[in-house]
VOVO-771409 format. One line per 8 residues: their letters; for each residue z, x negated, y of N, C-alpha, C, O, CB. Coordinates in steps of 0.001 Angstrom, whole numbers, plus 500000, padded with zeros to 6 digits. Glycine has a CB too. Layout:
N
a) Z X Y Z X Y Z X Y Z X Y Z X Y; ...
This chain:
75
xxxxxxxx) 105200 156937 823299 104812 157129 824660 103896 155979 825060 104251 154812 824892 106044 157225 825579; 102738 156301 825581 101776 155283 825990 102183 154702 827336 102652 155421 828218 100349 155870 826061; 102003 153421 827480 102337 152737 828720 101087 152663 829572 100053 152161 829130 102916 151320 828450; 101182 153166 830800 100054 153139 831709 100060 151815 832460 101046 151457 833104 100098 154336 832690; 098959 151101 832370 098843 149803 833038 098630 150019 834525 097799 150830 834934 097684 148967 832437; 099381 149291 835324 099255 149340 836774 098848 147950 837227 099546 146976 836941 100591 149810 837466; 097724 147844 837933 097302 146511 838358 098308 145887 839319 098861 146571 840180 095927 146577 839013; 098536 144606 839170 099477 143881 840027 098857 143672 841407 097636 143699 841564 099868 142515 839391
xxxxxxxx) 099708 143468 842389 099236 143202 843748 098501 141866 843761 099009 140871 843243 100422 143194 844766; 097320 141842 844344 096480 140643 844315 096697 139745 845530 096774 138524 845397 095022 141039 844233; 096794 140344 846704 096849 139559 847927 098287 139417 848404 099133 140269 848133 095986 140198 849017; 098547 138343 849108 099879 138139 849680 100164 139172 850761 101319 139539 850975 100008 136720 850255; 099120 139645 851446 099294 140611 852521 099698 141989 852027 100272 142777 852780 098031 140718 853311; 099405 142287 850768 099749 143590 850218 101246 143661 849954 101796 142840 849220 098957 143866 848927; 101889 144632 850547 103314 144848 850304 103425 146028 849354 103517 147178 849784 104112 145105 851645; 103416 145737 848074 103484 146774 847064 104882 146824 846477 105527 145797 846269 102442 146537 845965
xxxxxxxx) 105324 148016 846220 106621 148178 845595 106483 149129 844416 105544 149923 844343 107668 148697 846610; 107426 149035 843503 107428 149878 842319 108657 150782 842343 109773 150313 842563 107402 149019 841031; 108451 152071 842118 109561 153006 841971 109812 153150 840476 108958 153648 839743 109253 154404 842653; 110971 152720 840029 111311 152703 838610 112372 153762 838353 113408 153784 839019 111809 151295 838163; 112115 154642 837384 113033 155719 837042 113442 155580 835582 112586 155414 834713 112390 157107 837306; 114718 155644 835309 115221 155610 833938 115099 157020 833366 115746 157944 833859 116709 155095 833878; 114274 157194 832331 114023 158527 831782 114661 158752 830423 114693 159886 829944 112551 158760 831675; 115170 157707 829789 115835 157845 828492 117203 157189 828554 117435 156267 829335 114984 157221 827358
xxxxxxxx) 118097 157680 827720 119443 157126 827659 119415 155731 827037 118546 155418 826223 120375 158054 826857; 120359 154920 827426 120468 153561 826895 121308 153510 825624 121400 152462 824985 121067 152639 827941; 121918 154629 825252 122753 154678 824053 121885 154429 822822 120823 155032 822668 123488 156047 823941; 122342 153543 821957 121638 153259 820720 120600 152159 820824 119978 151796 819826 120989 154484 820240; 120404 151623 822021 119454 150531 822205 120204 149206 822262 121389 149187 822596 118614 150738 823489; 119545 148114 821946 120228 146812 821928 120850 146446 823277 120382 146874 824332 119253 145727 821515; 121892 145662 823213 122616 145229 824407 121676 144543 825400 121818 144710 826612 123762 144281 824022; 120733 143785 824892 119782 143063 825757 118978 144040 826629 118737 143770 827806 118818 142202 824897
xxxxxxxx) 118568 145166 826051 117807 146154 826810 118697 146848 827831 118245 147152 828935 117175 147186 825869; 119951 147104 827482 120898 147699 828432 121124 146768 829618 121200 147212 830763 122242 148010 827739; 121229 145474 829332 121422 144495 830406 120192 144390 831297 120315 144181 832504 121753 143126 829820; 119013 144532 830712 117781 144506 831503 117746 145690 832462 117395 145533 833632 116541 144523 830585; 118109 146879 831968 118157 148071 832829 119185 147870 833941 118932 148223 835093 118502 149341 831997; 120328 147311 833604 121367 147054 834597 120875 146050 835633 121171 146181 836820 122650 146539 833920; 120128 145051 835185 119566 144050 836090 118577 144648 837082 118438 144160 838204 118886 142961 835294; 117897 145701 836667 116985 146396 837569 117740 147344 838503 117187 147809 839500 115939 147172 836768
xxxxxxxx) 118999 147626 838179 119791 148535 839005 119816 149956 838472 120208 150878 839187 119261 148541 840406; 119400 150147 837216 119363 151478 836612 120628 151685 835789 120951 150866 834929 118092 151658 835729; 121339 152768 836045 122593 153021 835346 122562 154324 834563 122895 154343 833378 123736 153046 836329; 122167 155408 835209 122184 156726 834575 120763 157252 834433 119841 156765 835088 123047 157716 835388; 120596 158256 833568 119293 158893 833429 118892 159481 834782 119724 160019 835512 119321 159997 832322; 117618 159371 835097 117013 159833 836350 117434 159024 837567 117138 159424 838693 117361 161270 836576; 118112 157902 837379 118396 157037 838524 117095 156315 838879 116317 155937 838004 119563 156010 838208; 116883 156137 840169 115652 155508 840663 115984 154312 841525 116976 154302 842255 114801 156511 841456
xxxxxxxx) 115146 153317 841430 115250 152153 842310 113850 151781 842761 112866 152082 842086 115952 150948 841594; 113771 151138 843883 112494 150607 844370 112629 149098 844399 113534 148550 845028 112114 151181 845796; 111721 148442 843713 111737 146984 843604 110366 146438 844002 109358 147128 843848 112115 146535 842157; 110320 145202 844513 109028 144597 844859 108181 144360 843612 108708 144140 842521 109239 143272 845609; 106879 144408 843786 105944 144198 842677 105768 142699 842470 104873 142078 843043 104564 144891 842954; 106647 142127 841635 106610 140694 841342 106584 140494 839832 106987 141387 839087 107831 139962 841974; 106122 139352 839374 106040 139095 837927 107385 139221 837205 107433 139686 836066 105481 137711 837690; 108475 138811 837857 109792 138887 837211 110178 140341 836951 110693 140675 835884 110866 138200 838084
xxxxxxxx) 109926 141190 837928 110265 142604 837802 109365 143255 836754 109832 144061 835949 110130 143328 839168; 108083 142912 836761 107161 143463 835757 107547 143048 834348 107385 143827 833409 105733 143019 836047; 108053 141837 834188 108502 141385 832875 109693 142192 832388 109783 142532 831208 108859 139908 832917; 110611 142496 833305 111768 143310 832951 111335 144728 832570 111842 145307 831609 112770 143351 834116; 110397 145272 833334 109882 146611 833037 109199 146615 831677 109344 147568 830912 108899 147081 834136; 108463 145567 831374 107766 145478 830101 108743 145513 828923 108436 146086 827878 106929 144205 830051; 109910 144905 829090 110907 144870 828016 111510 146245 827730 111909 146528 826601 112013 143895 828373; 111577 147094 828752 112175 148419 828548 111188 149537 828928 111594 150587 829424 113475 148552 829377
xxxxxxxx) 109907 149302 828693 108879 150262 829088 109033 151614 828407 108581 152629 828937 107518 149704 828785; 109666 151640 827238 109871 152883 826514 111025 153701 827093 111263 154827 826656 110127 152591 825052; 111740 153148 828069 112887 153828 828666 112658 154238 830117 113426 155026 830669 114095 152944 828586; 111607 153708 830733 111411 153922 832170 110044 154504 832487 109112 154456 831685 111592 152621 832918; 109963 155061 833702 108695 155520 834262 108488 154720 835547 109413 154550 836341 108691 157096 834532; 107267 154233 835739 106981 153366 836887 105880 153988 837732 104860 154444 837215 106570 151941 836421; 106106 153997 839046 105111 154486 839999 104922 153428 841080 105869 152736 841455 105544 155857 840623; 103705 153308 841572 103402 152340 842627 103632 153000 843978 103194 154124 844220 101939 151814 842510
xxx) 104333 152276 844858 104568 152742 846218 103863 151766 847142 104216 150588 847188 106107 152849 846548; 102873 152245 847878 102144 151390 848825 102873 151405 850156 103356 152445 850603 100665 151864 849001; 102947 150237 850787 103591 150156 852104 102570 149921 853168 102917 149824 854345 104640 149055 852141
């Protein structure tokens, strides 16, 4: 699955958020990846969370990009 690059928010005034959806099961993946999903608030398949567009969150998404779908939500 190809990962679609989403440009990060550039200005402080931009209130950008990311809608993250867990699209694959965590069964069979390393414990570290399961903990990353849990840290984002994802538990079950098709669970969704909205998180701020920050470098820490993007790093977590990058670690489990093969398990999630990410959409940009503009505020």
